[in-house]
C-alpha positions in Angstrom: 57.1 12.4 16.3 56.1 11.9 20.0 54.1 9.0 21.2 51.0 11.2 21.7 51.0 12.4 18.0 51.8 8.9 16.8 48.8 7.5 18.7 46.5 10.3 17.3 47.7 9.6 13.8 47.1 5.9 14.2 43.5 6.5 15.5 42.8 8.8 12.5 44.1 6.2 10.1 42.1 3.4 11.7 38.9 5.6 11.7 39.4 6.5 8.0 39.9 2.8 7.0 36.8 1.8 8.9 34.7 4.5 7.2 36.1 3.4 3.8 35.3 -0.2 4.6 31.7 0.8 5.5 31.3 2.7 2.2 32.7 -0.1 0.0 30.1 -2.4 -1.5 30.0 -6.0 -0.5 29.3 -7.1 -4.0 29.6 -5.3 -7.3 27.5 -6.8 -10.2 28.5 -5.6 -13.7 26.1 -5.4 -16.6 26.6 -5.1 -20.3 25.1 -1.6 -20.6 23.9 1.3 -18.5 21.2 0.3 -16.1 17.9 2.1 -16.6 15.9 0.8 -13.7 15.7 -1.9 -11.0 12.9 -3.5 -9.0 12.9 -5.8 -5.9 11.1 -9.0 -6.4 9.4 -8.9 -3.0 8.3 -12.6 -3.3 11.9 -14.0 -3.6 14.3 -11.1 -2.9 15.8 -11.2 -6.3 16.5 -7.9 -8.2 15.0 -7.3 -11.6 17.5 -5.2 -13.6 16.7 -3.5 -16.9 19.6 -2.1 -18.8 19.7 -0.7 -22.3 19.9 -4.1 -24.0 18.3 -6.7 -21.7 16.2 -7.5 -18.6 17.6 -9.9 -16.1 17.1 -11.2 -12.5 19.9 -11.2 -10.0 19.8 -13.6 -7.1 21.6 -12.2 -4.1 21.6 -15.5 -2.2 23.8 -17.2 -4.9 25.3 -14.0 -6.4 24.2 -15.1 -9.8 22.1 -14.0 -12.7 19.3 -16.5 -12.6 17.8 -15.5 -16.0 18.3 -13.0 -18.7 16.3 -11.9 -21.7 18.0 -9.8 -24.5 15.8 -7.2 -26.2 16.7 -8.8 -29.5 14.9 -12.0 -28.4 11.7 -9.9 -28.1 12.2 -7.7 -31.2 11.6 -10.2 -34.0 10.6 -8.7 -37.4 6.9 -9.5 -37.3 6.5 -8.3 -33.7 8.1 -4.9 -34.6 5.9 -4.5 -37.6 2.8 -5.3 -35.7 3.7 -3.0 -32.8 4.5 -0.1 -35.2 1.2 -0.6 -37.0 -0.7 0.0 -33.7 1.0 3.4 -33.2 0.5 4.3 -36.9 -3.3 3.6 -36.6 -3.7 5.7 -33.5 -3.2 9.4 -34.1 -4.0 10.6 -30.6 -1.2 12.4 -28.9 -2.7 11.5 -25.5 -2.4 7.8 -26.3 1.2 8.2 -27.3 1.9 10.0 -24.0 0.5 7.0 -22.2 2.8 4.7 -24.0 5.8 7.0 -23.5 5.2 7.1 -19.7 5.4 3.2 -19.7 8.6 3.0 -21.6 11.1 2.7 -18.8 8.9 1.2 -16.2 9.1 -2.3 -14.7 6.1 -3.3 -12.6 4.8 -6.4 -10.9 1.2 -7.3 -11.9 -0.8 -7.3 -8.6 -1.1 -10.6 -6.8 1.2 -12.4 -9.3 4.8 -13.4 -9.9 4.6 -11.6 -13.3 6.4 -8.4 -14.3 5.3 -6.2 -17.2 7.5 -3.8 -19.2 7.7 -2.2 -22.6 10.5 -3.2 -25.0 10.7 -1.6 -28.5 7.1 -0.6 -28.6 5.9 -3.9 -27.4 4.3 -4.8 -24.0 5.9 -7.9 -22.5 4.9 -10.0 -19.5 7.6 -12.2 -17.9 7.3 -14.8 -15.2 9.8 -13.6 -12.6 10.2 -17.2 -11.4 12.0 -18.5 -14.5 12.4 -15.6 -16.9 9.9 -17.1 -19.4 8.1 -14.6 -21.6 4.4 -15.5 -21.1 3.0 -12.8 -23.3 4.3 -10.5 -26.0 1.8 -7.9 -27.4 3.9 -7.7 -30.6 2.6 -11.1 -31.7 -1.0 -9.9 -31.7 -0.6 -6.4 -33.0 -1.8 -4.3 -30.1 -0.5 -2.3 -27.1 -1.4 -3.1 -23.5 -2.5 -0.3 -21.2 -3.4 -2.4 -18.1 -2.8 -6.0 -17.0 -4.6 -8.0 -14.3 -3.8 -11.5 -13.1 -6.7 -13.9 -12.2 -5.1 -16.6 -10.0 -8.1 -19.0 -9.9 -8.3 -19.0 -13.7 -4.5 -18.8 -14.2 -5.2 -16.2 -16.8 -4.5 -12.6 -17.7 -7.1 -9.9 -18.3 -5.6 -7.3 -20.6 -7.0 -3.8 -21.6 -5.5 -3.1 -25.0 -5.5 -0.7 -27.9 -6.4 -2.9 -30.9 -6.4 -0.9 -34.2 -8.5 2.1 -33.2 -10.5 0.3 -30.5 -10.1 -0.1 -26.8 -10.7 -3.8 -26.1 -10.5 -6.5 -23.3 -8.5 -9.6 -23.8 -8.7 -12.9 -21.9 -5.3 -14.7 -22.2 -5.0 -18.3 -21.0 -1.6 -18.7 -19.4 -1.7 -22.5 -19.2 -2.3 -22.9 -23.0 -0.4 -19.7 -24.0 -3.3 -18.6 -26.1 -5.8 -15.7 -26.4 -9.2 -17.1 -25.4 -11.2 -14.1 -26.6 -11.1 -10.4 -27.3 -14.0 -8.1 -26.8 -14.3 -4.5 -28.1 -15.4 -2.0 -25.5 -15.1 1.4 -27.1 -13.3 3.5 -29.7 -9.9 4.9 -28.7 -11.3 8.5 -29.0 -14.2 7.8 -26.6 -11.9 6.0 -24.2 -9.5 8.9 -24.0 -12.4 11.4 -23.6 -13.8 9.3 -20.8 -10.4 9.1 -19.2 -10.0 12.9 -19.4 -13.4 13.5 -17.9 -12.7 11.2 -14.9 -9.3 12.8 -14.3 -10.8 16.3 -14.4 -13.2 15.4 -11.5 -12.2 15.1 -7.9 -9.5 12.4 -7.9 -10.0 11.3 -4.3 -13.4 9.8 -5.3 -11.9 7.6 -8.0 -10.7 4.1 -7.6 -8.4 1.9 -9.7 -10.0 -0.2 -12.4 -10.7 -3.6 -10.9 -12.0 -7.1 -11.7 -14.1 -9.5 -9.6 -14.5 -13.0 -10.9 -17.2 -15.7 -10.2 -17.4 -19.2 -11.6 -19.0 -18.0 -14.8 -18.7 -14.2 -15.0 -16.3 -11.2 -14.9 -17.3 -7.9 -13.4 -14.8 -5.3 -14.8 -14.7 -1.6 -14.1 -12.9 0.4 -16.8 -12.7 4.2 -16.7 -15.7 4.3 -14.4 -17.9 2.1 -16.5 -18.9 -1.4 -15.1 -19.2 -4.4 -17.4 -20.5 -7.8 -16.8 -18.8 -10.3 -19.2 -19.2 -14.0 -19.8 -16.0 -15.7 -18.7 -16.2 -18.3 -21.4 -16.6 -16.1 -24.5 -16.2 -12.5 -23.4 -19.7 -11.5 -24.4 -21.0 -8.4 -22.6 -24.2 -9.1 -20.7 -24.7 -5.5 -19.7 -22.8 -2.3 -18.9 -23.7 0.7 -16.8 -24.9 3.9 -18.6 -23.4 6.0 -15.7 -19.9 6.4 -14.3 -19.1 4.9 -10.9 -16.0 5.0 -8.6 -16.2 1.7 -6.9 -18.2 -1.5 -6.6 -18.3 -4.7 -4.5 -20.0 -8.1 -5.0 -22.3 -9.2 -2.2 -21.7 -12.4 -0.3 -24.7 -14.0 -2.0 -23.3 -12.9 -5.4 -26.8 -11.7 -6.3 -26.1 -8.0 -5.9 -23.5 -5.4 -6.6 -22.8 -2.5 -4.2 -22.2 0.4 -6.5 -20.6 3.8 -5.4 -20.5 6.8 -7.7 -19.7 10.5 -7.6 -22.4 13.0 -8.3 -22.4 16.8 -8.6 -19.5 18.8 -10.0 -15.9 19.7 -9.2 -17.0 22.5 -6.8 -19.6 20.4 -4.9 -19.6 16.7 -5.2 -21.3 13.9 -3.2 -21.2 10.1 -3.1 -24.2 8.1 -4.2 -24.7 4.4 -3.2 -27.1 1.9 -4.6 -27.4 -1.8 -5.4 -27.4 -3.4 -8.8 -29.1 -6.7 -9.8 -26.2 -8.9 -11.2 -28.6 -10.4 -13.8 -29.6 -7.1 -15.5 -27.4 -4.4 -14.1 -30.5 -2.4 -13.0 -30.7 -0.5 -9.8 -32.6 -2.3 -7.0 -33.4 0.8 -5.0 -35.5 3.6 -6.3 -33.4 6.3 -4.6 -29.7 6.4 -4.0 -28.2 7.0 -0.6 -26.5 10.4 -1.3 -24.0 11.7 1.2 -20.7 13.5 1.5 -18.7 10.4 2.2 -19.2 6.7 3.1 -17.3 5.3 6.1 -18.2 1.6 6.4 -20.2 -1.1 4.6 -20.9 -4.5 5.9 -22.7 -7.4 4.1 -25.0 -9.1 6.6 -26.8 -11.6 4.3 -30.3 -10.2 3.8 -29.3 -6.7 4.7 -26.4 -4.3 4.5 -24.9 -2.0 7.1 -24.0 1.4 5.7 -22.3 4.2 7.7 -21.9 7.6 6.1 -21.7 11.3 6.8 -25.4 11.6 7.5 -26.3 8.3 9.2 -25.6 4.8 10.3 -28.1 2.0 9.8 -28.9 -1.4 8.3 -30.7 -1.4 5.0 -32.8 -4.2 3.5 -31.4 -5.7 0.3 -34.9 -6.1 -1.0 -36.3 -2.6 -0.8 -33.6 -0.4 0.7 -35.7 0.4 3.8 -33.9 1.0 7.1 -33.9 -1.9 9.6 -33.4 0.2 12.7 -36.2 2.7 13.6 -33.6 5.4 14.1 -30.1 5.9 12.8 -27.3 5.6 15.3 -26.9 8.8 17.2 -24.4 11.4 16.0 -23.3 13.3 12.9 -20.3 13.0 10.6 -19.8 9.3 11.1 -16.1 8.9 10.2 -15.1 5.5 11.6 -16.9 2.2 12.4 -15.4 -0.9 14.0 -17.2 -4.2 14.4 -16.6 -5.7 17.9 -18.4 -9.0 18.3 -22.1 -8.2 18.1 -21.4 -4.5 18.7 -20.2 -1.5 16.7 -17.7 1.0 18.1 -18.0 4.2 16.1 -16.8 7.8 15.9 -19.2 10.6 15.2 -17.8 14.1 14.8 -15.3 14.3 17.8 -16.8 11.6 19.9 -17.2 7.8 20.1 -20.0 5.5 21.2 -20.9 1.9 21.3 -24.0 0.4 19.8 -25.5 -3.1 19.6 -26.8 -4.8 16.5 -30.3 -3.9 17.6 -29.4 -0.2 17.1 -29.5 0.7 20.8 -26.6 2.6 22.4 -24.7 0.7 25.1 -23.1 3.8 26.8 -25.0 6.5 28.5 -23.1 9.3 26.7 -20.6 9.9 24.0 -16.9 10.0 24.8 -14.9 12.9 23.4 -11.7 11.5 21.8 -10.4 14.6 19.9 -11.0 18.3 19.9 -11.4 18.7 16.1 -13.4 16.5 13.8 -10.6 16.6 11.2 -8.2 14.9 13.7 -6.5 11.6 12.6 -7.5 8.5 14.6 -4.4 6.3 14.9 -5.9 3.6 17.0 -9.4 2.7 18.2 -10.4 -0.8 19.4 -11.1 -3.2 22.2 -8.0 -4.3 24.2 -7.3 -6.5 27.2 -9.2 -6.1 30.5 -12.4 -5.3 28.7 -11.3 -1.8 27.7 -11.3 0.4 24.6 -8.0 2.2 23.7 -8.2 5.3 21.6 -5.3 7.4 20.2 -5.9 10.5 18.1 -4.1 13.7 17.2 -5.6 15.3 20.3 -5.8 12.7 23.0 -5.0 9.2 24.3 -6.9 7.2 26.9 -8.8 4.0 27.7 -12.4 3.4 28.4 -14.3 0.7 30.2 -16.1 -1.3 27.5 -19.2 -2.0 29.7 -19.7 1.4 31.3 -18.1 3.8 28.9 -16.2 5.4 31.8 -12.6 6.7 31.2 -9.8 4.9 33.0 -7.8 8.1 33.5 -9.8 11.1 34.5 -7.7 13.3 32.2 -6.6 12.4 28.7 -3.1 12.6 27.5 -3.0 15.8 25.5 -0.8 15.5 22.4 0.9 18.2 20.3 -0.8 18.2 16.9 2.2 19.7 15.3 4.2 16.6 16.1 3.7 13.1 14.9 2.0 10.5 17.1 3.8 7.1 16.9 2.9 3.9 18.8 3.8 0.3 19.2 2.2 -2.6 21.0 4.5 -4.5 23.4 3.2 -8.1 23.3 5.5 -9.1 26.3 4.3 -6.4 28.7 0.8 -6.2 27.1 1.1 -2.4 26.9 1.0 0.3 24.2 4.0 2.6 23.9 3.2 6.0 22.5 5.6 8.8 21.4 4.7 12.4 20.9 6.5 15.8 21.4 9.8 14.2 22.8 7.8 12.1 25.4 7.1 8.4 25.7 4.0 7.0 27.4 2.8 3.5 28.5 -0.9 2.7 28.1 -1.5 -0.3 30.3 -5.0 -2.0 30.0 -4.4 -3.4 33.5 -3.8 0.0 35.1 -6.0 0.9 38.1 -4.6 4.3 38.8 -7.2 7.0 37.9 -4.6 9.8 37.9 -3.2 11.2 34.7 -0.9 8.9 32.8 2.6 10.5 33.1 5.4 9.9 30.5 8.1 7.5 31.4 10.7 9.2 29.3 11.3 12.9 28.4 13.8 13.4 25.6 16.0 16.5 25.1 17.9 17.8 22.1 15.8 16.0 19.4 17.1 17.7 16.2 13.9 17.4 14.1 11.1 16.1 16.2 8.5 17.0 13.6 10.0 14.4 11.2 9.9 11.4 13.6 8.4 8.6 11.5 9.2 5.2 13.0 9.1 3.5 16.4 10.4 0.0 16.8 10.2 -2.3 19.8 13.2 -4.2 21.4 13.6 -6.2 24.6 15.3 -3.2 26.2 13.1 -0.4 24.9 12.3 1.3 21.7 14.1 3.0 18.8 12.8 6.3 17.3 13.7 7.3 13.8 13.3 10.7 12.1 15.0 12.5 9.1 17.8 13.8 11.4 17.6 11.5 14.4 18.1 7.9 15.4 17.4 7.4 19.1 17.2 4.4 21.4 15.3 4.7 24.7 15.2 2.1 27.4 12.0 1.1 29.4 13.6 2.9 32.3 13.5 6.2 30.3 17.3 6.4 29.8 18.6 7.2 26.3 20.8 4.3 25.1 22.0 6.2 22.0 21.3 9.3 19.9 22.7 9.8 16.4 22.1 13.0 14.5 22.3 13.7 10.8 22.4 16.8 8.5 19.5 17.1 6.2 20.6 17.5 2.5 17.8 20.0 1.9 16.0 20.7 -1.4 14.4 17.7 -3.0 16.9 15.2 -1.6 14.6 14.2 1.3 12.4 12.5 -1.2 15.2 10.0 -2.1 14.7 7.9 1.0 12.7 4.7 0.2 11.1 2.7 2.9 8.6 0.1 3.9 6.8 2.6 6.2 4.9 5.8 5.6 6.2 8.9 7.3 3.2 9.0 9.6 0.6 6.5 10.7 -2.7 7.7 9.3 -6.1 6.4 10.1 -8.6 5.9 7.3 -10.9 8.9 7.8 -13.7 9.4 5.3 -12.7 6.3 3.4 -15.1 3.4 3.2 -14.1 -0.2 4.1 -16.2 -3.2 3.0 -16.7 -6.3 5.1 -18.8 -9.4 4.9 -19.7 -12.0 7.4 -16.9 -14.2 6.1 -14.4 -11.4 6.7 -13.5 -11.1 3.0 -13.9 -8.0 0.8 -12.4 -4.6 0.9 -11.3 -1.8 -1.4 -8.9 -2.6 -4.2 -8.5 -5.7 -6.4 -10.8 -8.6 -5.4 -10.4 -12.0 -7.0 -11.8 -15.4 -6.1 -9.0 -17.6 -4.9 -6.4 -14.7 -4.9 -5.0 -15.7 -1.5 -4.2 -18.8 0.4 -5.5 -19.6 3.9 -2.7 -17.5 5.5 -3.5 -14.4 3.4 -0.6 -14.9 1.0 -0.9 -14.7 -2.8 -1.9 -18.1 -4.2 0.8 -19.1 -6.7 0.0 -22.8 -6.8 0.6 -22.8 -10.5 4.1 -21.5 -10.1 7.5 -23.1 -9.9 7.9 -24.9 -6.4 11.3 -23.3 -5.9 9.8 -19.8 -6.4 7.0 -20.7 -3.9 9.6 -22.0 -1.3 11.6 -18.7 -1.5 8.4 -16.7 -1.2 7.4 -18.8 1.9 10.8 -18.1 3.5 10.5 -14.3 2.9 6.9 -14.3 4.2 8.0 -15.9 7.4 10.9 -13.4 7.7 8.6 -10.3 7.4 8.3 -10.1 11.2 12.1 -9.5 11.4 12.3 -6.8 8.8 12.6 -3.8 11.1 16.2 -4.2 12.3 17.7 -1.2 10.4 16.8 2.4 9.6 17.9 4.2 6.4 18.6 8.0 6.5 19.8 10.5 4.0 22.7 12.6 5.3 24.7 15.5 4.1 28.3 14.2 4.1 31.3 16.1 5.4 32.5 16.3 1.8 29.4 18.3 0.9 27.7 15.5 -1.1 24.9 13.2 0.0 25.0 9.7 1.5 22.6 7.0 2.5 23.3 5.9 6.1 22.3 2.5 7.4 21.7 2.4 11.1 21.1 -0.7 13.3 18.2 0.2 15.5 19.2 -2.2 18.3 22.3 -0.3 19.3 22.5 2.8 17.0 25.6 1.5 15.2 26.1 2.8 11.6 26.9 -0.2 9.5 27.1 1.5 6.1 27.5 4.9 4.6 26.8 4.8 0.9 27.9 7.8 -1.2 25.1 9.0 -3.6 26.8 10.2 -6.8 23.7 11.2 -8.9 21.1 13.9 -8.8 18.5 11.2 -9.4 19.9 8.0 -7.8 18.6 4.6 -8.8 18.5 2.4 -5.7 16.2 -0.1 -3.9 16.1 -1.2 -0.3 15.0 -4.8 0.5 13.3 -4.5 3.9 13.3 -8.2 4.5 17.0 -8.8 4.1 18.0 -5.1 4.6 20.2 -5.2 1.5 20.7 -2.0 -0.4 21.1 -2.1 -4.2 22.6 1.1 -5.7 23.1 1.6 -9.4 26.2 3.4 -10.7 26.3 3.5 -14.5 26.5 -0.1 -15.7 27.0 -1.8 -12.3 24.9 -2.6 -9.3 26.6 -2.2 -5.9 25.2 -4.4 -3.2 25.5 -3.5 0.5 24.4 -6.5 2.4 23.2 -6.9 6.0 26.1 -6.6 8.5 
């Protein structure tokens, strides 16, 4: 064999060994039975693993099982009998389907360190900090359909099936006792109500939620709103109509209630206020509209922006405060800026003061279609407003309303718009249609903003989903491309991958959505204190930094959570892509964004792979039969 062939063979062997090393797991954790599901504990980085016989928590920092609960520990004789009795008492097939759907799930209860899962027809809640079972429905003889954690009270609010009734349970975690149980409806009426809601337009429905005050609970269940006494669970009142969302006013004297009216072919949104003492409507007539964009509590009045108008309304009588609504139709976005409001009506934006008077002489067109997404809209440095939509990008002088560049940047609507703010340069970097732009608030050039980089040979530009900033430039990630581009416009690296096809694209899990979508036609709720918003709302649910308040939890757990919270700003170092391997199978490729280097290629050996990616540590956890393969950060 000549020297040339020897050298070639040596290179092939080295390359093959490197590839094998990349594919080999850093740690393999064996379990006693086939693993059914896993879940990242995003507070600590541990991995909750459920196999056929047990649930346990794996700590990757110490490479140990920090706690383990065998199913047999949960399945005592009395608990089994009580759990089976619930199923025997309820004949509804729909109810049994609900329970069946929960069977293999592990879920974190929102704003809490607790996980919920079903074991042998019992609903169990476990403290992920120490593995302690804090609640077992088998001991009480009912099944749990929904669990909410109330941090200020250190209690659980549970929606349960008890015999043939749907009930609400207040469970005191500190004492480990059931404080009260209140019957809400029969199982049959509950399921009929659920079916009715699900048959209506789903986009107008919200999750059931709870708002707590010092003495009361406001609970929405299947569209009905209940006011309950926190001490004994007695129902003060309940609505006789269905609603889709509600908020408690800053004064805690009123509830903002939103409901859907009409039918499946033609529905509208109705808004009114409820008196918290009686549950009665305060306004004679609802505000009825196609959608609600923005709600702001302003003490004695409330600002409501919707499809047909934009005005303050008096809490007392519902009368408009401004003589005329803000100009424009189809109000789809409102942003509070100091004492002013920046808003989008139809395809244009305008600025209005708190007195209801427009501050700009004319509207500024920011898109060519009123259905366009708004990716960014707000005040930036140098007293300017930056807007970024499906159609255009530009900046406007905040005082005069005059555009900085005479011509907008026109974007290709068939390609995603991605952007990132560079804190160092104080500029916005925007990508669309193989081009990169800089939007500089300090720019004085009135000419059209030209791209600083034009890319070629992007394999699947329509799937570009992520842009990340580095001191040398940006990385761009799509389903088939990983690209690094310097601030000088030069391409630092470009990796391409083969799409697996079929349903395999859906495998990829990530901390980012495929595209950055603005909230169009969706209401946001604000108060003068800055609190509020759609979703779960609890008193004392967060600390002063916006983190969940787990002051009643193990200090070690809290310390690990603090460490991960501080590390979140560093969680974008890697990209994960699904690739069709040379062997014909599929693999998960881990790419370092800073230089494009592939640090792992993980073979996927299942049609429905079980795996999780921790986007704080960038570890990958892949399940193969009864073992978990850990691919750690390189």
